[in-house]
Every structure is written in structure tokens, then in C-alpha cells.
MILOMAR-945995 format. One record per residue (C-alpha): x, y, z; residue number from 1; residue in one letter. Coordinates in Angstrom, 1 decimal. Example, Ala and Ser with C-alpha at 12.3 -4.5 7.8 and 13.67 -1.06 7.14 Angstrom:
BEGIN
{{12.3,-4.5,7.8},1,A}
{{13.7,-1.1,7.1},2,S}
end
This chain:
BEGIN
{{12.9,-5.9,219.0},1,X}
{{12.3,-2.2,219.6},2,X}
{{9.9,-3.1,222.5},3,X}
{{12.3,-5.5,223.9},4,X}
{{15.1,-3.0,224.0},5,X}
{{13.1,-0.1,225.2},6,X}
{{11.2,-1.9,228.0},7,X}
{{14.3,-4.0,229.2},8,X}
{{16.6,-1.0,229.2},9,X}
{{14.2,1.1,231.0},10,X}
{{13.6,-1.5,233.5},11,X}
{{17.3,-2.0,234.1},12,X}
{{17.8,1.8,234.5},13,X}
{{14.8,2.2,236.8},14,X}
{{16.0,-0.5,239.1},15,X}
{{19.3,1.1,239.4},16,X}
{{17.9,4.5,239.8},17,X}
{{15.7,3.5,242.6},18,X}
{{18.6,1.7,244.4},19,X}
{{20.7,4.9,243.9},20,X}
{{18.0,7.1,245.4},21,X}
{{17.6,5.0,248.4},22,X}
{{21.4,4.9,249.1},23,X}
{{21.4,8.7,248.6},24,X}
{{18.7,8.9,251.3},25,X}
{{20.7,6.7,253.5},26,X}
{{23.6,8.9,252.9},27,X}
{{22.1,12.2,254.2},28,X}
{{20.7,11.0,257.5},29,X}
{{24.0,9.6,259.1},30,X}
{{26.0,12.4,257.6},31,X}
{{23.7,15.0,259.4},32,X}
{{24.2,13.1,262.5},33,X}
{{28.0,13.1,262.2},34,X}
{{28.5,16.7,261.3},35,X}
{{25.5,18.4,262.7},36,X}
{{23.3,21.3,261.4},37,X}
{{26.5,23.6,261.2},38,X}
{{28.3,20.9,259.2},39,X}
{{25.3,20.6,256.9},40,X}
{{25.3,24.3,256.4},41,X}
{{28.9,24.0,255.1},42,X}
{{28.1,20.8,253.0},43,X}
{{24.9,21.9,251.3},44,X}
{{26.1,25.0,249.5},45,X}
{{29.2,23.2,248.1},46,X}
{{27.2,20.2,246.9},47,X}
{{24.4,22.5,245.4},48,X}
{{27.1,24.2,243.5},49,X}
{{28.8,21.1,242.3},50,X}
{{25.4,19.8,241.2},51,X}
{{24.7,23.0,239.2},52,X}
{{27.9,23.1,237.6},53,X}
{{27.5,19.3,236.6},54,X}
{{24.5,20.2,234.7},55,X}
{{26.6,22.2,232.3},56,X}
{{29.4,19.6,232.2},57,X}
{{27.2,16.5,231.7},58,X}
{{23.7,17.1,230.6},59,X}
{{23.9,17.6,226.8},60,X}
{{26.8,15.9,225.4},61,X}
{{26.1,12.4,226.9},62,X}
{{22.6,12.8,224.9},63,X}
{{24.4,14.0,221.8},64,X}
{{26.7,11.0,222.0},65,X}
{{23.9,8.5,222.6},66,X}
{{22.0,10.1,219.6},67,X}
{{24.8,10.3,217.2},68,X}
{{26.2,6.8,218.0},69,X}
{{22.7,5.2,217.8},70,X}
{{22.3,6.8,214.4},71,X}
{{25.6,5.6,213.0},72,X}
{{24.9,2.1,214.5},73,X}
{{21.5,1.8,212.7},74,X}
{{23.4,2.2,209.3},75,X}
{{26.4,0.3,210.1},76,X}
{{28.8,3.1,210.5},77,X}
{{30.7,1.6,213.5},78,X}
{{33.9,3.2,212.9},79,X}
{{32.2,6.7,212.8},80,X}
{{30.4,5.8,216.1},81,X}
{{33.8,5.1,217.7},82,X}
{{35.1,8.4,216.4},83,X}
{{32.1,10.3,217.7},84,X}
{{32.7,8.7,221.1},85,X}
{{36.4,9.4,221.3},86,X}
{{36.1,12.9,220.1},87,X}
{{33.3,13.5,222.7},88,X}
{{35.5,12.1,225.5},89,X}
{{38.2,14.3,224.7},90,X}
{{35.7,17.3,224.8},91,X}
{{34.4,16.1,228.1},92,X}
{{37.9,15.7,229.6},93,X}
{{38.6,19.5,228.6},94,X}
{{35.3,20.5,230.1},95,X}
{{36.2,18.7,233.3},96,X}
{{39.6,20.2,233.5},97,X}
{{37.9,23.7,233.4},98,X}
{{35.2,22.8,235.9},99,X}
{{37.9,21.4,238.3},100,X}
{{40.1,24.5,238.0},101,X}
{{37.2,26.9,238.5},102,X}
{{36.0,25.1,241.6},103,X}
{{39.1,24.2,243.3},104,X}
{{41.0,27.6,242.8},105,X}
{{38.1,30.1,243.3},106,X}
{{36.4,28.1,246.2},107,X}
{{37.5,30.6,248.7},108,X}
{{36.2,33.5,246.8},109,X}
{{32.9,31.8,246.0},110,X}
{{32.5,31.0,249.8},111,X}
{{33.1,34.6,250.6},112,X}
{{30.6,35.7,247.9},113,X}
{{27.8,33.5,249.4},114,X}
{{28.9,34.7,253.1},115,X}
{{29.6,31.0,254.0},116,X}
{{33.6,31.0,254.2},117,X}
{{33.3,27.5,256.1},118,X}
{{32.0,25.9,252.9},119,X}
{{35.4,26.6,250.9},120,X}
{{37.1,23.3,252.0},121,X}
{{33.9,21.2,250.8},122,X}
{{33.9,23.0,247.5},123,X}
{{37.6,21.9,247.0},124,X}
{{36.7,18.4,248.0},125,X}
{{34.1,18.2,245.2},126,X}
{{36.2,19.7,242.6},127,X}
{{37.9,16.4,241.5},128,X}
{{34.4,15.0,240.7},129,X}
{{34.0,17.7,238.3},130,X}
{{36.9,16.4,236.4},131,X}
{{35.9,12.6,236.5},132,X}
{{32.1,12.7,236.1},133,X}
{{32.1,14.2,232.5},134,X}
{{34.5,11.5,231.3},135,X}
{{32.3,8.9,232.9},136,X}
{{29.3,10.3,231.3},137,X}
{{30.9,10.1,227.8},138,X}
{{31.2,6.3,228.3},139,X}
{{27.6,6.1,229.5},140,X}
{{26.4,8.1,226.4},141,X}
{{28.4,5.7,224.2},142,X}
{{26.9,2.5,225.8},143,X}
{{23.4,4.0,225.5},144,X}
{{23.9,4.9,221.9},145,X}
{{24.5,1.1,221.5},146,X}
{{21.5,0.4,223.5},147,X}
{{23.3,-1.2,226.0},148,X}
{{21.7,0.2,229.3},149,X}
{{23.3,-2.4,231.9},150,X}
{{26.7,-0.6,231.9},151,X}
{{25.1,2.7,232.7},152,X}
{{23.1,1.1,235.5},153,X}
{{26.3,-0.6,237.0},154,X}
{{28.3,2.6,236.9},155,X}
{{25.4,4.5,238.6},156,X}
{{25.2,2.0,241.4},157,X}
{{29.0,1.8,241.8},158,X}
{{29.3,5.6,241.9},159,X}
{{26.6,6.0,244.6},160,X}
{{28.1,3.1,246.7},161,X}
{{31.6,4.6,246.6},162,X}
{{30.1,8.1,247.4},163,X}
{{28.1,6.8,250.5},164,X}
{{30.8,4.5,251.8},165,X}
{{33.8,7.0,251.2},166,X}
{{31.8,10.1,252.2},167,X}
{{30.5,8.8,255.5},168,X}
{{33.9,7.3,256.3},169,X}
{{35.8,10.3,255.8},170,X}
{{33.2,12.6,257.3},171,X}
{{33.6,10.6,260.6},172,X}
{{37.5,10.4,260.3},173,X}
{{38.2,13.9,259.5},174,X}
{{36.1,15.2,262.6},175,X}
{{39.2,14.0,264.6},176,X}
{{41.5,16.7,265.8},177,X}
{{44.4,15.0,264.3},178,X}
{{43.2,16.7,260.9},179,X}
{{43.0,20.1,262.4},180,X}
{{45.6,21.5,259.8},181,X}
{{42.9,21.1,257.1},182,X}
{{40.3,23.4,258.7},183,X}
{{39.8,25.2,262.1},184,X}
{{36.6,23.5,263.1},185,X}
{{35.5,19.8,263.0},186,X}
{{32.3,20.7,261.3},187,X}
{{34.3,22.2,258.3},188,X}
{{36.3,19.0,258.0},189,X}
{{33.5,16.7,258.4},190,X}
{{31.4,18.5,255.8},191,X}
{{34.5,18.4,253.3},192,X}
{{34.8,14.5,253.9},193,X}
{{31.1,14.1,252.9},194,X}
{{31.5,16.3,250.0},195,X}
{{34.7,14.3,248.9},196,X}
{{32.3,11.3,248.6},197,X}
{{31.2,12.8,245.4},198,X}
{{34.9,12.5,244.1},199,X}
{{35.3,9.1,245.4},200,X}
{{31.9,8.1,243.7},201,X}
{{32.9,9.6,240.4},202,X}
{{36.3,7.5,240.5},203,X}
{{34.4,4.3,241.4},204,X}
{{31.8,5.0,238.7},205,X}
{{34.5,5.7,236.0},206,X}
{{36.5,2.6,237.0},207,X}
{{33.4,0.5,236.3},208,X}
{{32.8,2.1,233.0},209,X}
{{36.5,1.6,232.0},210,X}
{{36.4,-2.2,233.0},211,X}
{{33.1,-2.6,231.0},212,X}
{{34.6,-0.8,228.1},213,X}
{{37.5,-3.1,227.9},214,X}
{{35.2,-6.3,228.2},215,X}
{{33.1,-4.9,225.3},216,X}
{{36.2,-4.1,223.4},217,X}
{{36.2,-7.2,221.4},218,X}
{{32.7,-6.8,220.1},219,X}
{{33.4,-3.1,219.4},220,X}
{{36.6,-3.9,217.4},221,X}
{{34.8,-6.7,215.3},222,X}
{{32.0,-4.4,214.5},223,X}
{{34.7,-1.7,213.3},224,X}
{{36.5,-4.3,211.5},225,X}
{{33.4,-5.2,209.5},226,X}
{{32.4,-1.7,208.8},227,X}
{{32.1,-1.3,204.9},228,X}
{{30.5,1.9,204.7},229,X}
{{33.7,4.0,204.1},230,X}
{{32.1,7.1,205.2},231,X}
{{34.3,9.5,207.3},232,X}
{{33.3,12.9,208.7},233,X}
{{35.8,15.5,209.7},234,X}
{{36.4,16.2,213.5},235,X}
{{35.1,19.8,212.9},236,X}
{{31.8,18.5,211.5},237,X}
{{31.5,16.0,214.2},238,X}
{{32.1,18.5,216.9},239,X}
{{29.6,21.0,215.2},240,X}
{{26.9,18.3,215.3},241,X}
{{27.7,17.4,219.0},242,X}
{{27.3,21.2,219.8},243,X}
{{24.0,21.5,217.9},244,X}
{{22.5,18.8,220.0},245,X}
{{24.3,19.4,223.3},246,X}
{{23.8,23.2,223.8},247,X}
{{20.0,23.4,223.6},248,X}
{{19.7,20.4,226.0},249,X}
{{22.1,21.8,228.4},250,X}
{{20.3,25.2,228.4},251,X}
{{17.1,23.4,228.8},252,X}
{{18.4,21.5,231.8},253,X}
{{19.7,24.7,233.5},254,X}
{{16.3,26.6,233.1},255,X}
{{14.7,24.9,236.2},256,X}
{{17.6,25.2,238.7},257,X}
{{17.9,28.9,237.7},258,X}
{{14.3,29.4,237.9},259,X}
{{14.1,27.7,241.4},260,X}
{{16.7,30.3,242.6},261,X}
{{14.6,33.1,241.2},262,X}
{{11.4,31.4,242.5},263,X}
{{12.7,31.3,246.0},264,X}
{{13.3,35.1,246.1},265,X}
{{9.8,35.7,244.6},266,X}
{{8.0,33.3,247.0},267,X}
{{9.7,34.9,250.2},268,X}
{{9.0,38.4,249.2},269,X}
{{5.4,37.9,248.2},270,X}
{{4.7,35.9,251.5},271,X}
{{6.2,38.8,253.4},272,X}
{{4.4,41.4,251.6},273,X}
{{1.1,39.6,252.1},274,X}
{{1.6,39.9,255.9},275,X}
{{3.3,36.6,256.9},276,X}
{{6.0,37.0,259.5},277,X}
{{9.6,36.3,258.3},278,X}
{{9.8,32.9,260.4},279,X}
{{6.4,31.6,259.2},280,X}
{{7.3,32.5,255.5},281,X}
{{10.5,30.6,255.8},282,X}
{{8.6,27.8,257.3},283,X}
{{5.9,27.6,254.6},284,X}
{{8.7,27.7,252.0},285,X}
{{10.6,24.9,253.5},286,X}
{{7.4,22.7,253.5},287,X}
{{7.3,23.1,249.8},288,X}
{{10.9,22.7,248.9},289,X}
{{12.1,20.7,251.8},290,X}
{{9.1,18.4,252.4},291,X}
{{6.9,18.1,249.4},292,X}
{{9.0,18.5,246.3},293,X}
{{11.8,15.8,247.4},294,X}
{{8.9,13.2,247.4},295,X}
{{8.2,13.9,243.6},296,X}
{{11.9,12.8,242.8},297,X}
{{11.4,9.5,243.5},298,X}
{{9.0,8.4,240.7},299,X}
{{10.6,10.9,238.5},300,X}
{{13.8,8.6,238.5},301,X}
{{11.6,5.9,236.8},302,X}
{{10.5,8.2,234.0},303,X}
{{14.0,9.3,233.4},304,X}
{{15.0,5.8,233.0},305,X}
{{12.4,5.5,230.0},306,X}
{{13.8,8.6,228.4},307,X}
{{17.3,7.5,228.5},308,X}
{{16.4,4.4,226.7},309,X}
{{13.9,6.1,224.3},310,X}
{{16.3,8.7,222.8},311,X}
{{18.7,6.2,221.0},312,X}
{{15.8,4.1,219.8},313,X}
{{13.8,7.1,218.4},314,X}
{{17.2,8.4,216.7},315,X}
{{17.9,5.1,215.2},316,X}
{{14.4,4.8,213.7},317,X}
{{14.4,8.4,212.5},318,X}
{{17.8,8.0,210.8},319,X}
{{16.6,4.9,209.0},320,X}
{{13.2,6.6,208.0},321,X}
{{11.4,3.7,209.7},322,X}
{{7.9,5.4,210.4},323,X}
{{6.3,2.4,211.8},324,X}
{{9.3,1.8,214.3},325,X}
{{9.6,5.4,215.0},326,X}
{{6.0,5.8,216.0},327,X}
{{5.9,2.5,217.8},328,X}
{{8.8,3.6,220.0},329,X}
{{7.3,6.9,220.8},330,X}
{{4.0,5.4,221.5},331,X}
{{5.4,2.8,223.9},332,X}
{{7.6,5.3,225.6},333,X}
{{4.7,7.6,226.4},334,X}
{{2.5,4.6,227.4},335,X}
{{5.3,3.3,229.8},336,X}
{{5.5,6.8,231.3},337,X}
{{1.9,7.2,231.9},338,X}
{{1.8,3.5,233.4},339,X}
{{4.3,4.9,236.0},340,X}
{{3.1,8.4,236.4},341,X}
{{-0.6,7.9,236.9},342,X}
{{-0.5,5.5,239.8},343,X}
{{2.3,7.4,241.4},344,X}
{{0.3,10.7,241.1},345,X}
{{-3.0,9.1,242.5},346,X}
{{-1.0,7.3,245.2},347,X}
{{0.8,10.6,246.3},348,X}
{{-2.5,12.7,246.2},349,X}
{{-4.5,10.1,248.3},350,X}
{{-1.8,9.4,250.8},351,X}
{{0.0,12.9,250.8},352,X}
{{-0.5,13.5,254.7},353,X}
{{0.3,9.9,255.7},354,X}
{{3.5,9.7,253.5},355,X}
{{4.8,13.0,254.7},356,X}
{{4.1,12.0,258.4},357,X}
{{6.0,8.6,257.6},358,X}
{{9.0,10.5,256.2},359,X}
{{9.1,13.4,258.5},360,X}
{{7.7,11.9,261.9},361,X}
{{9.6,14.4,264.0},362,X}
{{8.1,17.4,262.3},363,X}
{{4.6,16.5,262.4},364,X}
{{3.0,20.1,262.1},365,X}
{{5.0,20.8,259.1},366,X}
{{4.4,17.5,257.5},367,X}
{{0.6,18.0,257.8},368,X}
{{0.7,21.6,256.6},369,X}
{{2.9,20.4,253.6},370,X}
{{0.3,17.8,252.3},371,X}
{{-1.7,20.2,250.2},372,X}
{{1.4,21.3,248.4},373,X}
{{2.3,17.6,247.7},374,X}
{{-1.2,16.9,246.4},375,X}
{{-0.7,19.9,243.9},376,X}
{{2.8,18.7,242.8},377,X}
{{1.3,15.2,242.5},378,X}
{{-1.0,16.5,239.7},379,X}
{{1.9,18.5,238.1},380,X}
{{3.8,15.1,238.2},381,X}
{{1.7,13.7,235.4},382,X}
{{2.6,16.7,233.2},383,X}
{{6.1,16.6,234.3},384,X}
{{6.3,12.9,233.2},385,X}
{{4.6,13.7,230.0},386,X}
{{7.1,16.7,229.5},387,X}
{{10.0,14.6,230.1},388,X}
{{9.1,11.8,227.7},389,X}
{{8.0,14.1,225.0},390,X}
{{11.3,16.1,225.3},391,X}
{{13.3,12.8,224.9},392,X}
{{11.2,11.9,221.7},393,X}
{{11.8,15.5,220.3},394,X}
{{15.5,15.2,220.9},395,X}
{{15.6,11.8,219.3},396,X}
{{14.2,13.2,216.1},397,X}
{{16.5,16.1,216.1},398,X}
{{14.3,18.8,217.4},399,X}
{{16.1,19.5,220.6},400,X}
{{15.6,23.4,220.6},401,X}
{{11.8,23.0,220.7},402,X}
{{11.5,21.6,224.2},403,X}
{{13.8,24.6,225.5},404,X}
{{11.5,27.1,224.1},405,X}
{{8.3,25.5,225.4},406,X}
{{9.9,25.1,228.9},407,X}
{{10.7,28.7,228.9},408,X}
{{7.2,29.7,227.9},409,X}
{{6.1,27.5,230.8},410,X}
{{8.4,29.0,233.2},411,X}
{{7.4,32.5,232.3},412,X}
{{3.8,31.7,233.2},413,X}
{{4.9,30.0,236.2},414,X}
{{6.6,33.1,237.6},415,X}
{{3.3,35.2,236.8},416,X}
{{1.1,32.7,238.7},417,X}
{{3.6,32.3,241.6},418,X}
{{3.9,36.1,242.0},419,X}
{{0.0,36.5,241.9},420,X}
{{-1.1,33.5,244.0},421,X}
{{1.5,33.5,246.8},422,X}
{{0.6,37.0,247.7},423,X}
{{-3.1,35.9,248.4},424,X}
{{-2.8,35.0,252.3},425,X}
{{-5.3,32.1,252.0},426,X}
{{-3.3,30.5,249.2},427,X}
{{0.2,31.4,250.3},428,X}
{{2.7,28.7,249.5},429,X}
{{0.3,26.7,247.5},430,X}
{{0.5,29.3,244.9},431,X}
{{4.0,28.3,244.1},432,X}
{{2.9,24.6,243.6},433,X}
{{0.1,25.7,241.4},434,X}
{{2.6,27.7,239.3},435,X}
{{4.9,24.8,238.9},436,X}
{{2.2,22.4,237.9},437,X}
{{0.9,24.9,235.3},438,X}
{{4.4,25.3,233.9},439,X}
{{4.7,21.5,233.4},440,X}
{{1.2,21.3,231.8},441,X}
{{1.9,24.1,229.3},442,X}
{{5.2,22.8,228.4},443,X}
{{4.0,19.4,227.9},444,X}
{{1.1,20.6,225.7},445,X}
{{3.4,22.5,223.6},446,X}
{{5.8,19.5,223.3},447,X}
{{3.0,17.2,222.4},448,X}
{{1.7,19.5,219.7},449,X}
{{5.3,19.8,218.2},450,X}
{{5.9,16.1,218.5},451,X}
{{2.9,15.3,216.4},452,X}
{{3.7,17.8,213.8},453,X}
{{7.4,16.8,213.3},454,X}
{{7.1,13.0,213.8},455,X}
{{3.5,12.3,212.7},456,X}
{{2.9,10.1,215.6},457,X}
{{-0.8,9.4,216.6},458,X}
{{-1.3,8.4,220.3},459,X}
{{-4.4,6.4,221.2},460,X}
{{-5.8,8.3,224.2},461,X}
{{-7.7,5.2,225.4},462,X}
{{-4.6,2.8,225.3},463,X}
{{-2.1,5.5,226.5},464,X}
{{-3.9,7.3,229.0},465,X}
{{-7.3,5.8,229.5},466,X}
{{-6.4,2.2,230.8},467,X}
{{-3.7,3.1,233.1},468,X}
{{-5.8,6.1,234.5},469,X}
{{-8.6,3.6,235.1},470,X}
{{-6.4,1.4,236.9},471,X}
{{-4.8,4.2,239.0},472,X}
{{-8.2,5.4,240.0},473,X}
{{-9.4,2.0,241.2},474,X}
{{-6.0,1.6,243.1},475,X}
{{-6.7,5.1,244.6},476,X}
{{-10.1,4.1,245.9},477,X}
{{-8.7,0.8,247.4},478,X}
{{-5.8,2.7,248.9},479,X}
{{-8.0,5.5,250.4},480,X}
{{-10.2,3.2,252.3},481,X}
{{-7.3,0.6,253.0},482,X}
{{-5.5,3.4,254.9},483,X}
{{-8.2,4.5,257.0},484,X}
{{-9.2,1.0,257.9},485,X}
{{-5.7,-0.1,258.7},486,X}
{{-5.0,3.1,260.8},487,X}
{{-8.2,2.7,262.8},488,X}
{{-7.3,-1.1,263.6},489,X}
{{-3.5,-0.6,264.1},490,X}
{{-3.3,3.1,265.4},491,X}
{{0.1,3.4,263.6},492,X}
{{0.5,5.8,260.6},493,X}
{{3.8,4.2,259.6},494,X}
{{2.4,0.7,259.5},495,X}
{{-0.8,1.7,257.9},496,X}
{{0.9,3.7,255.2},497,X}
{{3.3,1.1,254.2},498,X}
{{0.6,-1.7,254.1},499,X}
{{-1.6,0.7,252.0},500,X}
{{1.2,1.4,249.6},501,X}
{{1.7,-2.4,249.1},502,X}
{{-2.1,-2.9,248.6},503,X}
{{-2.1,-0.1,246.0},504,X}
{{0.8,-1.9,244.3},505,X}
{{-1.1,-5.2,244.2},506,X}
{{-4.3,-3.6,243.1},507,X}
{{-2.7,-1.7,240.3},508,X}
{{-0.8,-4.5,239.1},509,X}
{{-4.0,-6.7,238.7},510,X}
{{-5.8,-3.9,237.0},511,X}
{{-3.2,-3.1,234.4},512,X}
{{-3.2,-6.9,233.7},513,X}
{{-7.2,-7.2,233.6},514,X}
{{-7.4,-4.1,231.4},515,X}
{{-4.5,-5.5,229.2},516,X}
{{-2.7,-2.3,229.7},517,X}
{{0.4,-4.4,229.5},518,X}
{{0.3,-7.5,227.2},519,X}
{{2.0,-10.7,227.5},520,X}
{{4.4,-10.1,225.0},521,X}
{{5.7,-7.0,226.8},522,X}
{{5.9,-8.7,230.0},523,X}
{{8.2,-11.2,228.6},524,X}
{{10.7,-8.5,227.8},525,X}
{{11.3,-7.2,231.2},526,X}
{{13.7,-8.9,233.7},527,X}
{{11.9,-11.8,235.5},528,X}
{{9.1,-11.3,233.0},529,X}
{{8.8,-14.9,232.1},530,X}
{{8.2,-16.1,235.7},531,X}
{{5.7,-13.3,236.1},532,X}
{{3.9,-14.2,232.8},533,X}
{{3.8,-17.9,233.8},534,X}
{{2.3,-17.0,237.1},535,X}
{{-0.3,-14.8,235.4},536,X}
{{-1.0,-17.6,232.9},537,X}
{{-1.5,-19.9,235.9},538,X}
{{-4.0,-17.4,237.7},539,X}
{{-5.7,-16.6,234.4},540,X}
{{-5.1,-12.9,234.9},541,X}
{{-4.6,-12.0,231.0},542,X}
end
């Protein structure tokens, strides 16, 4: 049952995450065409600030809800689980009001502070999202605690769909001079329209969650009616437990965005000190942050889907004291992360330059120059995937402070390495990539040591890492030669890259079946798994 819930839940969230990422990528391209580079200069600071504030509003409490609801469901305390959710929802509503008021009424002052007054209207346009997203996140946490991942996936897709459609439509409409009363320039109005997409998306996602909550209402009421535990905690005790879980997680989530801001200052200053001209230093920094780093975000969506499913399952097993199920859930979660992370890392390493040329065909020189950074980050992605999974498991067993401490240690090392290496002219921006990869490695290693200590789990190196690594290496060899052969025959980087990726997926899929990295029982638990298993039986791939 544990395997079924974990694999299926992760698969549902992964599919939704990929779809959301693709819609997000689609959104930015036409938006830039509508409002131009000046409009994007107004849009980007507003959306970045909104995303940063959202970390404090939505990161920790949904995990706390998921964990606490899962623990109470495990022992039949359905009424208490509902109280946890409702109290958390009220807390999230209060946080949302504060966030909305700050961003809406202080937008002009913030825009002046960052020397970008044209972004003020865009900040106002994102403010309603800060009110709605926290409430929506509380519903997501509740369903995740019940180990129901489909509602979260549905709301994520609805949120992004509303954001793309409404944001692009408003960006186009508000460029018209009829709306000149809103702002002096059409770029300001267009950027604000694009930013309002976030608010429209939040409204759409929340609407879906409300509909699903009503749909699940009968089952929830029946469970509460049959609750015979009689246990009832005070509101203060529940809120204290929520804070104990949420605060460390929120602080941990805020570390990397803050570090990235500090990192940008360090990298630029050290590049300039080492002799690079300002324009070239900016170009190098853009290659890392604008070309290489975004590629890593796509496979990370899949890892995050695993963690969202893992936390409530680990929490339930820990609450019941079921060591076998606890260890099984952790082992399966880590193995799934490696099954995804290792081929992604090998693929990005082997095809770094072709992939960047495919994505940024109009910036050929920069794409080629950014390839070594992507290769370094692809190695770091293995550690990032491990870190993310270990962090989720530690949160599940109630050790949420440990990952924050370990990440902070990794970040300190990163800043030292970045400071030292980026000042070496021959290393330059690659030093920042090495620092990032090292930070993930140190934090992941410390998390792994802590997880073994506090959970007692024993991970099989051969089964968890060895088999997927072998499969990924074989895939990498095939992809390496496939790309070069296809490029020689076709003369097209785009076609050769896409076909090579498809060949890699096929080879890796066959390898994980032949090596029994994924068994028949696990295959049956994923969507369409029965059809895939039947085909594998017919082809004798097991």
C-alpha cells in the first residue's frame, strides 16, 4: 500500500509539474513579445518580489498541515485532522491579508527603492495573489495529508492555465491607449497585465480546490462521524505545533533565494576584480543564471513531486511506530529520486551544449559558453535531488531543523568557494557553479548522516544508486554517439538533439527494466502501469 500511494502520488504530481513548467515557459515568450524588453524590466522585479514573499507565506505551513493531518489520519483522529486544517486555513488567511496589504500599499515605495518606479503597478497587480495563494496552499496541504495528490495536481494545472490565459490577454489588452489612466506608458500597463495573471491563476486554483473540497465533503464528514478517539487538543497547542514545523522549513526555503542575491554581488565583484570588463562580467553571470540554471529546474519538478508524496507517508509511519513501513517509504523515495536524477544529470552533462543551442538558438555564442556551467550544475543536480529527498524524509520524522542547519553549512562553504574560484580568470563563472554543486553535496551528506541516525534506515547502495547509475551511464554512451551521428547525417542541431533525447529515454527505460531497477509490482502502481507491464511481459523485458 505504501508503494502504491508513494509511486502513484509522485507520478500524478510529476505529470502536473511538467505540464505547469511547459505552460510557464510558453507564457514568458509571448509576454516578452507583447511588452518588449522595457516591459519585462517592469515585470521581472515585481514577479521576483512576489515569488520571494510567497516563500514566507506558503512554504512551511502546507508541509505542517500535510504532516499533522497524516499523523492524525494514521491513528483515526479524523476530527482533529479537520481542526488542524481549519486552524491552519485561518492562519494562512491572516498571513495572506498581511502580504496583500504590504505589497499593494507599499509598492510605490518599494519600486522607488529599487530604482524602478515603472514596476509599481505590476506589484499592485500581483498583490491579490498573495491573499489567495496561502488559502489555496492550506487546502493542498490538507489533501496531501490525506495522501490524495490528484487535487493538488488539478489546482496546479488550473492555476497555471488561468495565469497564462488571463496574463497574456490582459497584457495585450492593457497596451491599448484606452487604459492610459492606469499608467503613463504602455509597457507599464502591459507588464501589470502580465503580473495580474498570477492573481487570476491563484483565483482559478483556489476555485478548483474549493470545488474538490466540497466533492470530498461527504467522505470527510463520514470519517469525522466515525471518529471514536475522543482526543481534542487546544487551539494554542495545535498552533504551536504548526509553528514548530513551519518556521524551520520556511527559513530553510528562504536561504537559497537570499544567498542567490548575495551570490550575484560576490560573483560580479570578483569577476571585475580579476580583470574582466563590466560588460563581459555581466555576460558571464547571465550565462550561469539565465542560460544554465533554468535548465536544472525542469527535472527538479519531478524530485519535488516525490517529496510532496513522501512527507505525509513518512509522518504516518513514524506516528504509528512502524519501522518497517518507515524504512520502506524512505528507501523507495530515495530510489525514485535517483531513478530520475541520475539519467537527468548524465543527459544534461552529455548534451549540455546541444540542449542550450536548442533552447537559445538566437544566442549561439552565449549558449556555447554556458555549456561548462550546465555540466557542473548537472553534477550538482544529483546532490540537489538527494538533498531535497533527505530533507523531506527528515521533515516527515519531525527533524525539520536539521536540514536548515545543514543547508546553512553548505551555503557558507559555497560562498567561500565562489569568492575564491571566480577571481581566477581561467575559472571565472564556473567557480560559482562549483560552489553551488559543493553546497548541495555537503548539505546532502549531512542530511544523510542525520537521517540514518534518527530513522535507522539502511539504504542499499547497489539497489538505490548502483543500478540506476549503470543504466544512466549506458544511456549516456548511446546518447553521446547518437547525437554526433545524427548531427553528421542531418546537419540540424535541433532535430539531432530531440532524437537523441528520445533515444536516451528508450535506452534508459529498457535498462531499468533489464536491471530490475523497477519491478513489475511497482510498475503496476503508476498511471497506465498495467498496459506498460503487459507490454513488458509480451516483450520479455523483465
